N, CA and C atoms as an extended XYZ file, in Angstrom:
252
Properties=species:S:1:pos:R:3:atomname:S:1:resname:S:1:resid:I:1 pbc="F F F"
N        84.746       78.851      117.476 N   MET     1
C        83.504       79.640      117.600 CA  MET     1
C        83.711       80.796      118.561 C   MET     1
N        83.395       81.989      118.145 N   ASN     2
C        83.461       83.141      119.010 CA  ASN     2
C        82.098       83.402      119.605 C   ASN     2
N        82.110       83.759      120.905 N   GLN     3
C        80.842       83.943      121.587 CA  GLN     3
C        80.940       85.153      122.463 C   GLN     3
N        80.087       86.178      122.406 N   THR     4
C        80.034       87.309      123.301 CA  THR     4
C        78.727       87.269      124.041 C   THR     4
N        78.768       87.717      125.278 N   ILE     5
C        77.610       87.657      126.144 CA  ILE     5
C        77.543       89.003      126.887 C   ILE     5
N        76.830       90.009      126.405 N   PRO     6
C        76.734       91.288      127.132 CA  PRO     6
C        75.716       91.141      128.297 C   PRO     6
N        76.041       91.803      129.400 N   LEU     7
C        75.112       91.720      130.583 CA  LEU     7
C        75.079       93.146      131.153 C   LEU     7
N        73.879       93.658      131.276 N   ILE     8
C        73.643       94.975      131.850 CA  ILE     8
C        72.640       94.869      132.960 C   ILE     8
N        73.104       95.285      134.162 N   LEU     9
C        72.281       95.287      135.317 CA  LEU     9
C        72.119       96.740      135.778 C   LEU     9
N        70.903       97.239      135.931 N   CYS    10
C        70.802       98.670      136.342 CA  CYS    10
C        69.583       98.925      137.085 C   CYS    10
N        69.663       99.870      138.020 N   ALA    11
C        68.515      100.390      138.838 CA  ALA    11
C        68.657      101.941      138.675 C   ALA    11
N        67.684      102.614      139.285 N   GLU    12
C        67.696      104.044      139.169 CA  GLU    12
C        68.916      104.685      139.718 C   GLU    12
N        69.474      104.140      140.805 N   GLU    13
C        70.611      104.758      141.573 CA  GLU    13
C        71.916      104.335      140.947 C   GLU    13
N        72.056      103.192      140.328 N   ASP    14
C        73.298      102.718      139.863 CA  ASP    14
C        73.196      101.917      138.546 C   ASP    14
N        74.370      101.782      137.930 N   VAL    15
C        74.452      101.032      136.666 CA  VAL    15
C        75.675      100.088      136.789 C   VAL    15
N        75.551       98.797      136.349 N   GLU    16
C        76.636       97.946      136.393 CA  GLU    16
C        76.628       97.250      135.038 C   GLU    16
N        77.773       97.187      134.399 N   GLY    17
C        77.784       96.496      133.082 CA  GLY    17
C        78.969       95.478      132.992 C   GLY    17
N        78.738       94.403      132.383 N   ASN    18
C        79.820       93.402      132.167 CA  ASN    18
C        79.712       92.907      130.731 C   ASN    18
N        80.867       92.469      130.230 N   HIS    19
C        80.925       91.887      128.886 CA  HIS    19
C        81.858       90.757      128.852 C   HIS    19
N        81.505       89.630      128.400 N   GLY    20
C        82.444       88.498      128.292 CA  GLY    20
C        82.608       88.053      126.902 C   GLY    20
N        83.760       87.527      126.500 N   ALA    21
C        84.035       87.043      125.195 CA  ALA    21
C        84.846       85.785      125.316 C   ALA    21
N        84.573       84.823      124.451 N   THR    22
C        85.422       83.617      124.436 CA  THR    22
C        85.894       83.364      123.063 C   THR    22
N        86.982       82.710      122.901 N   ILE    23
C        87.428       82.203      121.622 CA  ILE    23
C        87.414       80.685      121.665 C   ILE    23
N        86.913       80.122      120.645 N   GLY    24
C        86.720       78.669      120.638 CA  GLY    24
C        88.107       77.945      120.639 C   GLY    24
N        88.037       76.653      120.712 N   LYS    25
C        89.246       75.840      120.735 CA  LYS    25
C        89.942       75.924      119.436 C   LYS    25
N        91.265       76.032      119.518 N   LEU    26
C        92.175       76.103      118.347 CA  LEU    26
C        92.102       74.754      117.598 C   LEU    26
N        92.148       74.796      116.336 N   ASP    27
C        92.134       73.554      115.490 CA  ASP    27
C        93.391       72.712      115.809 C   ASP    27
N        93.185       71.423      115.916 N   ASP    28
C        94.325       70.538      116.301 CA  ASP    28
C        95.393       70.590      115.165 C   ASP    28
N        94.954       70.666      113.869 N   GLU    29
C        95.951       70.725      112.821 CA  GLU    29
C        96.736       71.992      112.853 C   GLU    29
N        96.139       73.108      113.264 N   LEU    30
C        96.894       74.369      113.352 CA  LEU    30
C        97.870       74.289      114.545 C   LEU    30
N        97.422       73.730      115.678 N   LEU    31
C        98.351       73.504      116.780 CA  LEU    31
C        99.548       72.617      116.369 C   LEU    31
N        99.272       71.520      115.705 N   PHE    32
C       100.338       70.638      115.240 CA  PHE    32
C       101.287       71.371      114.302 C   PHE    32
N       100.762       72.104      113.379 N   TYR    33
C       101.596       72.816      112.391 CA  TYR    33
C       102.546       73.780      113.101 C   TYR    33
N       101.974       74.640      113.979 N   LEU    34
C       102.774       75.630      114.689 CA  LEU    34
C       103.782       74.998      115.715 C   LEU    34
N       103.374       73.893      116.302 N   GLU    35
C       104.278       73.177      117.207 CA  GLU    35
C       105.418       72.607      116.371 C   GLU    35
N       105.146       72.068      115.188 N   SER    36
C       106.210       71.561      114.338 CA  SER    36
C       107.163       72.600      113.827 C   SER    36
N       106.807       73.838      113.999 N   ARG    37
C       107.590       75.000      113.586 CA  ARG    37
C       108.373       75.554      114.808 C   ARG    37
N       108.267       74.831      115.904 N   GLY    38
C       109.086       75.210      117.116 CA  GLY    38
C       108.351       76.054      118.156 C   GLY    38
N       107.123       76.309      118.013 N   MET    39
C       106.369       77.124      118.906 CA  MET    39
C       105.742       76.250      119.997 C   MET    39
N       105.671       76.695      121.261 N   ASN    40
C       104.982       75.943      122.290 CA  ASN    40
C       103.573       76.445      122.406 C   ASN    40
N       102.715       75.686      123.150 N   ARG    41
C       101.294       76.065      123.343 CA  ARG    41
C       101.122       77.507      123.823 C   ARG    41
N       101.936       77.891      124.848 N   GLU    42
C       101.689       79.248      125.345 CA  GLU    42
C       101.988       80.295      124.293 C   GLU    42
N       102.998       80.130      123.505 N   GLN    43
C       103.369       81.055      122.413 CA  GLN    43
C       102.262       81.128      121.367 C   GLN    43
N       101.684       79.931      121.056 N   ILE    44
C       100.623       79.818      120.068 CA  ILE    44
C        99.382       80.571      120.454 C   ILE    44
N        98.963       80.329      121.735 N   TYR    45
C        97.785       80.971      122.300 CA  TYR    45
C        97.968       82.477      122.387 C   TYR    45
N        99.160       82.880      122.812 N   GLU    46
C        99.414       84.317      122.939 CA  GLU    46
C        99.355       84.978      121.594 C   GLU    46
N       100.024       84.349      120.522 N   MET    47
C       100.016       84.890      119.153 CA  MET    47
C        98.561       84.926      118.647 C   MET    47
N        97.711       83.973      118.818 N   MET    48
C        96.378       84.006      118.415 CA  MET    48
C        95.542       85.103      119.126 C   MET    48
N        95.735       85.252      120.386 N   ALA    49
C        95.047       86.305      121.132 CA  ALA    49
C        95.451       87.679      120.649 C   ALA    49
N        96.774       87.900      120.432 N   MET    50
C        97.242       89.145      120.058 CA  MET    50
C        96.779       89.470      118.620 C   MET    50
N        96.593       88.487      117.791 N   ALA    51
C        96.054       88.719      116.425 CA  ALA    51
C        94.624       89.223      116.473 C   ALA    51
N        93.819       88.702      117.432 N   LYS    52
C        92.486       89.192      117.665 CA  LYS    52
C        92.492       90.696      118.160 C   LYS    52
N        93.364       90.942      119.108 N   VAL    53
C        93.534       92.288      119.779 CA  VAL    53
C        93.971       93.191      118.588 C   VAL    53
N        94.953       92.815      117.815 N   ASP    54
C        95.496       93.727      116.794 CA  ASP    54
C        94.402       94.032      115.790 C   ASP    54
N        93.539       93.084      115.422 N   ALA    55
C        92.446       93.346      114.524 CA  ALA    55
C        91.514       94.388      115.018 C   ALA    55
N        91.259       94.401      116.365 N   VAL    56
C        90.444       95.460      116.960 CA  VAL    56
C        91.049       96.749      116.990 C   VAL    56
N        92.373       96.766      117.306 N   CYS    57
C        93.142       98.023      117.360 CA  CYS    57
C        93.213       98.735      116.022 C   CYS    57
N        93.339       97.940      114.943 N   ARG    58
C        93.325       98.596      113.634 CA  ARG    58
C        91.974       99.234      113.302 C   ARG    58
N        90.991       98.928      113.951 N   LYS    59
C        89.659       99.595      113.686 CA  LYS    59
C        89.416      100.826      114.517 C   LYS    59
N        90.391      101.239      115.374 N   ILE    60
C        90.287      102.485      116.174 CA  ILE    60
C        90.638      103.603      115.168 C   ILE    60
N        89.616      104.491      114.891 N   PRO    61
C        89.871      105.508      113.869 CA  PRO    61
C        90.891      106.581      114.297 C   PRO    61
N        90.920      106.962      115.532 N   ASP    62
C        91.836      108.003      115.953 CA  ASP    62
C        93.241      107.402      116.168 C   ASP    62
N        94.206      107.978      115.409 N   ALA    63
C        95.554      107.456      115.479 CA  ALA    63
C        96.248      107.617      116.851 C   ALA    63
N        95.969      108.731      117.585 N   ALA    64
C        96.505      108.917      118.881 CA  ALA    64
C        95.989      107.896      119.853 C   ALA    64
N        94.624      107.692      119.812 N   THR    65
C        94.000      106.730      120.647 CA  THR    65
C        94.540      105.283      120.442 C   THR    65
N        94.645      104.954      119.103 N   ARG    66
C        95.179      103.696      118.742 CA  ARG    66
C        96.647      103.477      119.250 C   ARG    66
N        97.402      104.533      119.148 N   ALA    67
C        98.869      104.425      119.652 CA  ALA    67
C        98.849      104.245      121.159 C   ALA    67
N        97.940      104.917      121.874 N   LYS    68
C        97.898      104.737      123.363 CA  LYS    68
C        97.489      103.310      123.756 C   LYS    68
N        96.510      102.743      122.985 N   VAL    69
C        96.081      101.419      123.277 CA  VAL    69
C        97.214      100.460      122.985 C   VAL    69
N        97.961      100.655      121.901 N   GLN    70
C        99.135       99.770      121.579 CA  GLN    70
C       100.201       99.871      122.623 C   GLN    70
N       100.393      101.117      123.000 N   GLU    71
C       101.436      101.361      124.096 CA  GLU    71
C       101.038      100.594      125.403 C   GLU    71
N        99.782      100.749      125.754 N   PHE    72
C        99.246      100.020      126.975 CA  PHE    72
C        99.511       98.519      126.799 C   PHE    72
N        99.294       97.988      125.659 N   LEU    73
C        99.448       96.556      125.382 CA  LEU    73
C       100.921       96.141      125.241 C   LEU    73
N       101.845       97.115      125.241 N   GLY    74
C       103.224       96.822      125.109 CA  GLY    74
C       103.637       96.648      123.595 C   GLY    74
N       102.783       97.161      122.711 N   ARG    75
C       103.066       96.882      121.290 CA  ARG    75
C       103.230       98.211      120.470 C   ARG    75
N       103.768       99.198      121.187 N   ALA    76
C       103.997      100.532      120.544 CA  ALA    76
C       104.861      100.395      119.411 C   ALA    76
N       104.563      101.103      118.296 N   GLY    77
C       105.373      101.105      117.067 CA  GLY    77
C       105.152       99.955      116.165 C   GLY    77
N       104.461       98.897      116.580 N   GLU    78
C       104.310       97.734      115.691 CA  GLU    78
C       103.474       98.009      114.521 C   GLU    78
N       102.489       98.937      114.577 N   GLU    79
C       101.663       99.246      113.466 CA  GLU    79
C       102.457       99.835      112.381 C   GLU    79
N       103.386      100.741      112.686 N   GLU    80
C       104.181      101.395      111.671 CA  GLU    80
C       105.098      100.399      111.027 C   GLU    80
N       105.684       99.436      111.830 N   GLU    81
C       106.466       98.366      111.264 CA  GLU    81
C       105.715       97.468      110.258 C   GLU    81
N       104.467       97.192      110.623 N   ALA    82
C       103.674       96.330      109.753 CA  ALA    82
C       103.295       97.005      108.441 C   ALA    82
N       103.175       98.355      108.426 N   GLU    83
C       102.826       99.064      107.226 CA  GLU    83
C       103.967       99.244      106.261 C   GLU    83
N       105.272       99.132      106.718 N   GLU    84
C       106.404       99.318      105.852 CA  GLU    84
C       106.578       98.247      104.862 C   GLU    84
């Protein structure tokens, strides 16, 4: 289950905003399958988190901005590799 909770606190002089998101628990069968393929829990959670991040990155319409975000995340050039 994905859950997002936006929070905006503001007064006339200042504005403060926060946003939180959570990803629900991974399915036990998925964990078992990936572990049986040699992945540890840390690798599995990182892979699943990056899959979510990549899905968001692909929605950035400006290619230059998208490339900068991927570079920031240490994933520069991966979009081009995936398209080949």
